[in-house]
Structure formats: structure tokens, C-alpha cells
C-alpha positions as CSV (number, residue, x, y, z in Angstrom):
1,M,26.0,9.7,-63.2
2,P,25.9,6.7,-60.8
3,P,28.8,4.5,-60.5
4,P,28.9,1.4,-62.5
5,P,27.6,-1.8,-60.6
6,G,30.7,-3.6,-60.1
7,N,32.7,-0.6,-58.4
8,N,30.6,-0.6,-55.2
9,P,32.3,-2.0,-52.1
10,P,30.3,-4.7,-50.2
11,P,28.4,-3.8,-47.1
12,P,30.2,-4.4,-43.8
13,F,29.2,-7.3,-41.5
14,G,25.6,-7.0,-40.5
15,G,24.3,-6.1,-43.9
16,Q,23.8,-2.2,-43.4
17,P,26.0,0.3,-45.3
18,F,28.4,2.1,-43.2
19,G,27.1,5.3,-41.4
20,Q,23.5,3.9,-41.1
21,Q,24.2,1.4,-38.2
22,P,23.7,2.9,-34.7
23,P,27.0,3.4,-32.7
24,T,28.1,0.4,-30.7
25,G,26.7,0.4,-27.3
26,Y,23.5,2.5,-28.1
27,Q,20.0,1.3,-28.7
28,P,18.3,2.2,-31.9
29,Y,15.6,5.0,-31.4
30,G,12.5,3.2,-30.0
31,G,14.2,-0.1,-29.1
32,G,14.6,-1.3,-25.5
33,M,11.6,0.4,-24.3
34,Q,10.0,-1.6,-21.6
35,P,6.4,-1.2,-20.8
36,V,5.8,0.2,-17.3
37,A,4.2,-2.4,-15.1
38,P,0.9,-1.4,-13.5
39,Q,1.4,-0.8,-9.8
40,G,-0.5,-3.1,-7.5
41,T,-2.5,-2.4,-4.2
42,N,-0.5,-0.6,-1.4
43,G,0.5,-3.5,1.2
44,L,0.0,-1.1,4.2
45,S,-3.6,-0.3,3.0
46,I,-4.4,-4.0,3.0
47,A,-2.6,-4.7,6.3
48,G,-4.5,-1.6,8.0
49,F,-7.9,-2.7,6.7
50,V,-7.2,-6.3,7.9
51,L,-6.0,-5.0,11.4
52,S,-9.0,-2.8,11.8
53,V,-11.5,-5.7,10.9
54,V,-9.7,-8.1,13.3
55,N,-11.0,-5.8,16.0
56,V,-14.3,-7.2,15.5
57,I,-13.2,-10.2,17.6
58,P,-14.6,-9.7,21.2
59,C,-11.3,-10.3,22.9
60,F,-9.9,-7.1,21.4
61,W,-12.8,-4.9,22.4
62,F,-11.3,-3.8,25.7
63,L,-7.8,-3.1,24.3
64,P,-8.1,-2.2,20.7
65,L,-4.5,-2.6,19.6
66,P,-5.4,-4.0,16.1
67,A,-7.7,-1.1,15.6
68,L,-4.8,1.4,16.7
69,L,-2.5,-0.3,14.2
70,G,-5.0,-0.5,11.6
71,L,-5.5,3.3,11.9
72,I,-1.7,4.1,11.8
73,F,-1.1,1.8,8.7
74,G,-4.1,3.4,7.1
75,M,-2.8,6.9,7.6
76,V,0.6,5.9,6.4
77,S,-0.6,4.1,3.5
78,R,-2.8,7.1,2.4
79,G,0.3,9.3,2.3
80,Q,2.0,6.8,0.2
81,I,-0.7,6.3,-2.2
82,N,-0.9,10.2,-2.6
83,R,2.8,10.2,-3.5
84,T,2.9,7.1,-5.7
85,G,-0.4,6.7,-7.2
86,A,-0.7,3.2,-6.3
87,K,-4.1,1.4,-5.6
88,G,-5.8,0.8,-2.4
89,K,-7.0,4.4,-1.3
90,G,-10.5,2.8,-0.5
91,L,-8.8,0.3,1.8
92,A,-6.8,2.8,3.6
93,I,-9.9,5.0,4.1
94,A,-12.0,2.0,5.3
95,A,-9.0,1.2,7.8
96,I,-9.0,4.6,9.2
97,I,-12.7,4.9,9.7
98,I,-12.9,1.4,11.2
99,G,-9.9,1.9,13.5
100,I,-11.5,5.1,14.7
101,I,-14.9,3.6,15.4
102,F,-13.3,0.7,17.5
103,L,-11.1,3.3,19.3
104,V,-14.0,5.5,20.3
105,I,-16.1,2.4,21.6
106,A,-13.1,1.3,23.6
107,V,-12.7,4.7,25.2
108,A,-16.4,4.9,25.8
109,F,-16.3,1.5,27.5
110,W,-13.5,2.3,29.8
111,A,-15.0,5.7,30.8
112,W,-18.1,4.0,31.6
113,I,-16.3,1.5,33.7
114,A,-14.5,4.2,35.5
115,S,-17.4,6.3,36.3
116,N,-19.6,3.5,37.3
117,D,-20.1,2.8,41.0
118,R,-21.3,-0.8,40.4
119,C,-18.1,-2.1,38.7
120,V,-15.2,-2.9,41.0
121,R,-11.7,-3.9,40.0
122,D,-10.6,-7.1,41.7
123,G,-7.1,-7.8,41.0
124,S,-6.8,-8.3,37.2
125,S,-10.6,-8.5,36.5
126,F,-13.7,-6.2,36.8
127,H,-16.8,-7.2,38.5
128,C,-19.9,-5.3,37.8
129,Y,-22.9,-5.7,40.2
130,S,-26.6,-5.0,39.5
131,D,-29.1,-3.8,42.0
């Protein structure tokens, strides 16, 4: 038989009967879960791509430091992207390819200058003469 209605003790503060409240300091099941924020594009892949493309400016054709940095940043960002799963894999690959292209062009140019008899170094400049 159930106890008569007048003999039940009142519920404790909070409205739930004792034994059904979670212990103090703990979150109830499913509570407090934060949604995982989507990862953005890897910053090094963006920087590598921008540096590689900056090498299009003619003043960097002879000494392609931006292309070299873009190649390095692209390779490092590819490793980070493979580990973390961030976005930007295409930018990293483009930075690597563009950086390699500009480095090969610069090496070919300097090899042509060094092997050409018509080009003479005069102090800090080169003069190439035609026949």
C-alpha cells in the first residue's frame, strides 16, 4: 500500500527528490558539451601561397627569396594539414609548385649568365653585349 498523501516529506531545495539530483560539481549526462568549432585554413599555407605568387614581380626574378620562403612554408603547412586535418591543402600544394617553378627559372637564368661569354660583371651589375 502506498503511504497516505500527508506523510511524504517535501522535496529538498531544487524541486527534485533526493537521490535523483546529480552530485555537486558534476554535469548531468549530455550537459555542458560544446560543439567543436570547424578548423579554418592553415595560416602557413596562405602565407606560402602569397609569398610564391609575390615572386611574379620582376625585381624578385634574379634572387627568388619569396619563392624559397613560399616553398618552405608550403612544405611545413602540408605536414601540419596532414596531422591536424585543417583546410588549405590546395594552397600548400600550389605554393610548393609555384615556388619550385620560380626557383628553377632563377637557377636557369644564373646558369645562363655564368656560361655566356657576352655577359660581363661590372661591380654590382651585369652587362650583356650583343654582336
